[in-house]
C-alpha positions in Angstrom: -4.6 -42.7 -10.3 -4.6 -38.3 -9.7 -8.5 -37.1 -9.4 -9.5 -36.1 -12.8 -12.9 -35.3 -11.5 -11.8 -31.7 -9.5 -13.1 -28.1 -10.5 -10.6 -25.7 -11.1 -12.2 -22.6 -9.6 -11.0 -19.9 -12.0 -9.4 -17.0 -10.4 -11.6 -14.4 -11.4 -14.1 -16.3 -9.9 -12.0 -15.6 -6.7 -14.7 -14.4 -3.6 -13.2 -14.9 -0.2 -9.3 -13.2 -0.6 -8.8 -9.7 1.5 -7.7 -6.3 0.3 -3.7 -6.5 -0.6 -1.0 -4.0 0.3 -2.1 -1.7 -3.0 -6.1 -1.5 -1.4 -7.7 -1.8 -4.6 -10.2 -3.5 -2.8 -12.2 -0.5 -1.7 -14.9 -1.1 1.2 -16.7 2.0 0.7 -16.1 3.8 3.7 -17.1 7.5 2.6 -14.4 9.2 4.5 -11.6 7.5 2.2 -13.5 8.2 -0.8 -12.9 11.8 -0.3 -10.0 13.4 -3.0 -9.4 16.2 -0.2 -6.5 16.2 1.5 -7.6 16.7 4.7 -6.0 13.5 5.8 -2.3 14.7 4.9 -0.1 16.0 7.8 1.8 18.9 7.8 5.6 17.5 7.8 4.4 15.1 5.0 2.7 17.8 3.2 5.9 19.9 3.4 8.5 16.9 1.8 6.1 15.9 -0.9 3.9 16.8 -2.8 1.0 14.6 -3.0 -0.8 13.4 -6.6 -3.7 10.8 -7.5 -5.1 8.5 -5.7 -4.6 4.8 -6.9 -5.6 2.7 -4.5 -8.1 2.3 -1.4 -8.4 -0.2 1.5 -10.7 -0.6 4.5 -8.4 1.5 6.4 -6.9 4.3 4.1 -6.1 5.1 0.6 -2.4 5.3 -1.2 -1.7 8.1 -3.7 1.3 9.3 -5.9 4.1 11.7 -4.1 7.0 13.6 -5.3 9.5 14.5 -3.8 10.0 18.3 -3.3 13.5 17.5 -2.6 14.9 15.6 -5.5 11.9 15.3 -7.8 11.4 11.4 -7.3 8.3 9.7 -7.6 6.8 7.2 -4.8 3.9 6.0 -3.4 2.4 7.2 0.0 0.1 4.8 1.9 -1.9 6.5 4.3 -4.1 4.3 7.1 -6.7 6.0 9.5 -5.9 5.0 12.9 -9.5 5.4 14.0 -10.8 2.4 12.2 -8.8 0.1 12.7 -11.3 -1.4 15.7 -9.9 -4.6 15.9 -6.9 -5.4 18.4 -5.2 -7.6 15.5 -5.4 -4.6 12.8 -4.0 -2.0 15.1 -1.2 -4.5 16.2 -0.1 -4.7 12.6 -0.6 -0.7 11.9 1.7 -0.1 14.6 4.3 -2.4 13.9 3.9 -2.3 9.9 6.8 0.3 9.2 9.3 -1.0 11.5 8.9 -4.4 10.5 8.4 -3.5 6.9 11.9 -1.6 7.3 13.7 -4.5 8.9 12.4 -6.6 5.5 13.5 -4.3 3.1 16.4 -3.5 3.8 18.8 -4.6 1.1 16.4 -6.9 -0.5 16.1 -6.5 -4.2 12.6 -8.6 -4.0 11.1 -6.5 -1.4 9.3 -3.1 -2.0 11.2 -0.3 -0.3 10.1 2.0 2.3 11.5 5.1 2.9 9.7 7.7 5.3 6.9 7.5 7.9 4.8 10.4 9.2 2.5 9.9 12.2 -0.2 12.1 13.8 -2.9 11.3 16.2 -4.9 9.8 13.7 -3.0 8.8 10.2 0.0 6.9 9.5 1.9 7.1 6.1 3.8 5.4 4.6 6.5 6.9 1.5 7.1 3.8 -0.2 8.4 2.1 -3.9 6.1 3.6 -6.6 5.7 0.1 -8.3 3.7 1.2 -11.4 3.6 -2.2 -13.0 0.1 -4.5 -13.0 0.7 -7.0 -10.1 0.5 -10.8 -10.3 -3.4 -11.2 -9.8 -3.7 -9.0 -12.6 -1.1 -10.7 -15.0 -2.7 -14.3 -14.1 -6.2 -12.8 -14.9 -5.2 -11.5 -18.0 -4.1 -14.8 -19.3 -7.8 -15.9 -19.5 -7.3 -19.2 -17.8 -4.1 -20.0 -20.0 -1.6 -21.6 -17.6 2.4 -19.7 -17.2 4.6 -21.4 -18.9 6.9 -23.5 -15.9 10.2 -21.4 -16.8 7.9 -18.2 -15.7 6.8 -19.6 -13.2 9.8 -20.7 -12.1 11.3 -17.5 -11.9 8.3 -15.8 -9.8 8.5 -18.3 -7.2 12.2 -17.8 -7.2 11.9 -14.2 -7.0 9.7 -15.4 -4.1 11.9 -17.3 -2.0 14.6 -15.0 -2.6 12.8 -11.8 -1.2 11.2 -14.2 1.9 14.8 -16.3 2.5 16.0 -12.4 3.4 13.0 -11.7 5.2 13.2 -14.8 7.5 16.8 -14.7 8.0 15.7 -11.3 9.8 13.2 -13.2 11.6 10.0 -11.3 10.1 7.4 -13.5 8.4 5.0 -11.9 5.8 2.3 -14.1 6.3 0.0 -12.7 3.6 1.6 -13.8 0.1 -0.8 -13.9 -2.7 -1.1 -12.7 -6.4 -2.2 -9.4 -5.1 0.8 -8.4 -3.1 3.4 -9.4 -5.7 4.1 -6.3 -7.8 6.5 -5.6 -10.5 8.1 -2.1 -11.3 8.2 -0.9 -14.5 10.9 -2.8 -16.0 9.1 -6.1 -14.9 11.1 -7.1 -11.9 9.1 -8.3 -9.0 8.8 -6.9 -6.0 6.8 -8.8 -2.5 4.7 -5.4 -1.2 2.2 -5.4 1.9 3.6 -5.9 5.4 0.6 -4.6 7.2 0.5 -8.3 8.4 3.6 -9.1 8.5 5.5 -9.9 12.4 8.9 -10.6 13.7 9.2 -15.0 15.0 12.6 -13.7 16.7 12.5 -12.2 20.0 15.6 -9.6 20.9 17.6 -12.5 21.6 17.4 -13.9 18.2 15.4 -17.1 20.1 12.5 -18.4 17.9 9.1 -16.6 19.4 6.1 -18.2 17.8 3.2 -16.7 16.2 -0.1 -16.8 16.7 -3.6 -15.3 15.1 -5.8 -16.0 12.6 -3.8 -13.9 9.9 -3.9 -14.1 6.5 -6.2 -14.8 2.8 -8.1 -17.9 3.1 -6.9 -19.1 -0.7 -3.3 -18.8 0.7 -3.2 -19.0 4.5 -1.5 -22.4 5.9 -3.6 -25.0 7.8 -1.8 -24.7 11.1 -2.9 -21.0 11.1 -6.7 -22.0 10.1 -6.7 -24.7 13.1 -5.4 -22.0 15.4 -1.8 -23.5 16.5 1.3 -21.8 16.9 3.1 -21.3 13.7 6.6 -20.2 12.0 8.0 -18.7 8.8 7.2 -21.8 6.7 3.2 -20.7 6.5 4.8 -18.0 3.9 6.2 -20.9 1.8 3.0 -22.6 1.8 1.4 -19.3 0.0 4.2 -19.4 -2.0 3.0 -23.0 -3.0 -0.6 -21.7 -3.5 0.7 -19.0 -5.9 2.5 -21.3 -8.2 0.6 -23.9 -8.5 -2.5 -20.6 -9.7 -0.1 -19.6 -12.1 0.6 -23.3 -13.7 -3.2 -23.7 -13.4 -4.0 -20.7 -15.1 -6.1 -19.5 -12.2 -7.4 -22.6 -10.2 -6.2 -22.6 -6.8 -5.3 -26.2 -4.7 -7.8 -25.9 -2.3 -10.9 -24.1 -2.5 -14.7 -24.5 -2.0 -17.8 -23.0 -3.3 -18.2 -20.9 0.3 -15.4 -19.9 2.7 -16.3 -22.6 4.7 -15.9 -25.2 2.2 -12.5 -23.7 1.6 -11.0 -24.1 5.1 -12.3 -27.5 5.2 -10.3 -27.8 1.8 -7.0 -26.1 3.3 -6.8 -27.9 6.3 -7.4 -31.9 4.7 -4.6 -30.0 2.0 -5.7 -32.9 -0.2 -3.3 -31.8 -3.4 -4.2 -32.9 -6.8 -3.2 -32.5 -10.3 -6.4 -32.8 -12.5 -5.1 -34.3 -16.0 -7.1 -32.1 -17.8 -5.4 -29.2 -16.5 -1.9 -30.6 -15.7 -1.4 -32.3 -18.9 2.0 -31.0 -19.5 3.1 -30.1 -15.9 7.0 -31.9 -15.2 7.1 -34.2 -12.4 9.8 -31.6 -11.0 7.1 -29.1 -10.9 4.8 -31.2 -9.3 7.1 -32.2 -6.7 8.6 -28.9 -5.7 4.4 -27.7 -5.4 4.4 -31.1 -3.0 7.1 -30.0 -1.1 5.8 -26.6 -0.4 2.1 -27.4 0.3 3.2 -30.0 2.3 0.5 -30.2 5.7 3.7 -31.6 7.9 5.2 -28.1 8.9 8.4 -30.1 10.2 8.9 -32.0 6.3 7.6 -28.3 4.3 10.6 -26.8 2.4 12.1 -22.9 3.8 12.3 -20.7 1.3 16.1 -21.2 1.3 15.7 -25.0 0.2 13.1 -23.5 -2.5 16.0 -22.0 -3.9 17.8 -24.6 -3.8 15.8 -26.8 -5.2 15.2 -24.5 -7.9 18.7 -25.0 -9.0 18.6 -28.4 -10.0 15.1 -28.8 -11.9 15.1 -29.5 -15.5 12.6 -26.7 -15.9 14.8 -24.3 -14.6 17.7 -25.1 -16.1 15.6 -25.5 -19.9 14.5 -22.3 -19.4 18.3 -20.7 -18.6 19.4 -22.8 -21.8 16.5 -21.0 -24.0 18.0 -17.1 -23.1 16.5 -17.0 -19.5 14.2 -15.3 -17.4 15.7 -13.3 -14.7 13.9 -14.5 -11.6 10.9 -12.3 -10.8 10.3 -11.3 -14.5 7.2 -12.5 -16.7 5.9 -12.5 -19.8 3.4 -9.4 -20.2 1.0 -10.1 -22.0 -2.3 -8.0 -23.8 -5.1 -6.8 -22.1 -7.7 -9.5 -22.9 -7.8 -10.5 -19.5 -9.0 -7.0 -18.0 -12.6 -8.0 -17.5 -11.7 -11.2 -16.0 -9.1 -8.9 -13.4 -12.1 -6.6 -13.0 -14.5 -9.5 -12.0 -11.6 -11.0 -9.8 -11.3 -7.3 -7.7 -15.2 -7.2 -7.2 -15.3 -11.1 -5.8 -12.6 -9.9 -3.1 -14.7 -6.8 -2.2 -17.6 -9.5 -1.4 -15.5 -11.5 0.5 -13.7 -9.0 2.6 -17.2 -8.7 4.0 -17.0 -12.3 5.1 -16.3 -13.6 8.8 -15.6 -17.6 9.3 -16.3 -19.3 12.3 -15.5 -22.3 13.3 -14.3 -25.2 15.8 -11.4 -27.5 16.2 -11.7 -30.9 17.6 -8.1 -32.1 19.0 -7.8 -35.7 18.6 -5.6 -37.9 21.0 -2.8 -37.5 18.7 -2.2 -33.9 19.1 -3.7 -32.7 15.2 -6.7 -31.1 14.7 -9.6 -31.2 12.4 -12.2 -28.7 11.6 -15.4 -30.0 13.6 -18.1 -27.5 12.8 -17.8 -24.4 10.3 -19.9 -21.0 10.0 -20.1 -18.7 7.9 -20.9 -14.8 9.5 -22.2 -12.1 7.7 -21.1 -8.4 9.8 -23.4 -7.8 12.5 -25.1 -11.0 12.9 -24.5 -13.4 15.8 -22.4 -16.6 15.5 -25.5 -19.9 15.5 -23.6 -22.7 16.1 -19.8 -23.7 17.2 -19.9 -27.3 17.6 -19.4 -28.7 21.1 -16.3 -31.3 20.7 -13.5 -28.1 20.5 -12.4 -24.4 20.9 -14.2 -21.8 19.2 -12.4 -19.3 16.8 -13.1 -16.9 14.3 -11.6 -15.7 11.1 -11.7 -12.1 9.5 -10.8 -11.1 6.1 -8.5 -8.3 7.4 
């Protein structure tokens, strides 16, 4: 019998996710809060008219811009390299433009990148301007009401299309979450923020496993949490979490009241479908999520397998017979969730100030389990790390 006592943790109460590409989870660095143009490179200013600020993040700002030559509007993401104190952040920033370009080329479900400008202190990325609300806003705007299965299927299909194209080119996104699922003015889905992306194929096309605790707690795969080498299927896990949240009205499948409890839940990967939340959910939808949220990486679906499964599912066929929702298109509802969305963003800012330290105990069968977890605030030492495994730290970046 399915567990019915699990408490849905609504998306507006989220408190452990890091900033997204849009950078709307501002941390309050005074240098980034200025509205002047001192950070704009001369070449960028020559080619583009820089407009209003539309987002902030820990490492920079996002502004509107207009091409001087064509009048076309774009967004420019400006990253202050002086704020990249962590080696992982520096590596991600150094390769973002190249990896983004590789992943987005001929990929209609990925936000496009057009120009790159760099000087000693700043990197400026001119990217596609996406005016529609992101999926995080759209989930919150429903006020806890689940999406219809056909709409969730359309989003999952578009995400799988985006990721399948990325994976064919050897690129893993590594931070798929509702905040990074954007929509253009026509409502078409675009996967954005390749700031955490990495290539998992080397120059000879051979598999090059990734390492590093990169991602967002609610959406990160177990193999990332426990410090193993991993591949592109970490993205599939994240898509499974996104689908679950859409169909639950904002509740994540694995959560806790603290960051430590959230990571413990992710590692256990005990997937449940409480009847009071998923009363009318089809067996086909549950089966698809189980295949994406599978702790065994070898058995977990690939992005291509998601597309194959969706083509045969009953709820997808019902969607098509009812007039259809194009992949990545979802119904836009009213503004009832504006306050909930604001609360979500505020919670994210709090989550950015949190670091998780934990120990992994390695068992004889080569599996791992979390042995000791401590939440550490900036400026504080880790109080304990356990004595049965190796110590690691996860910081929201």
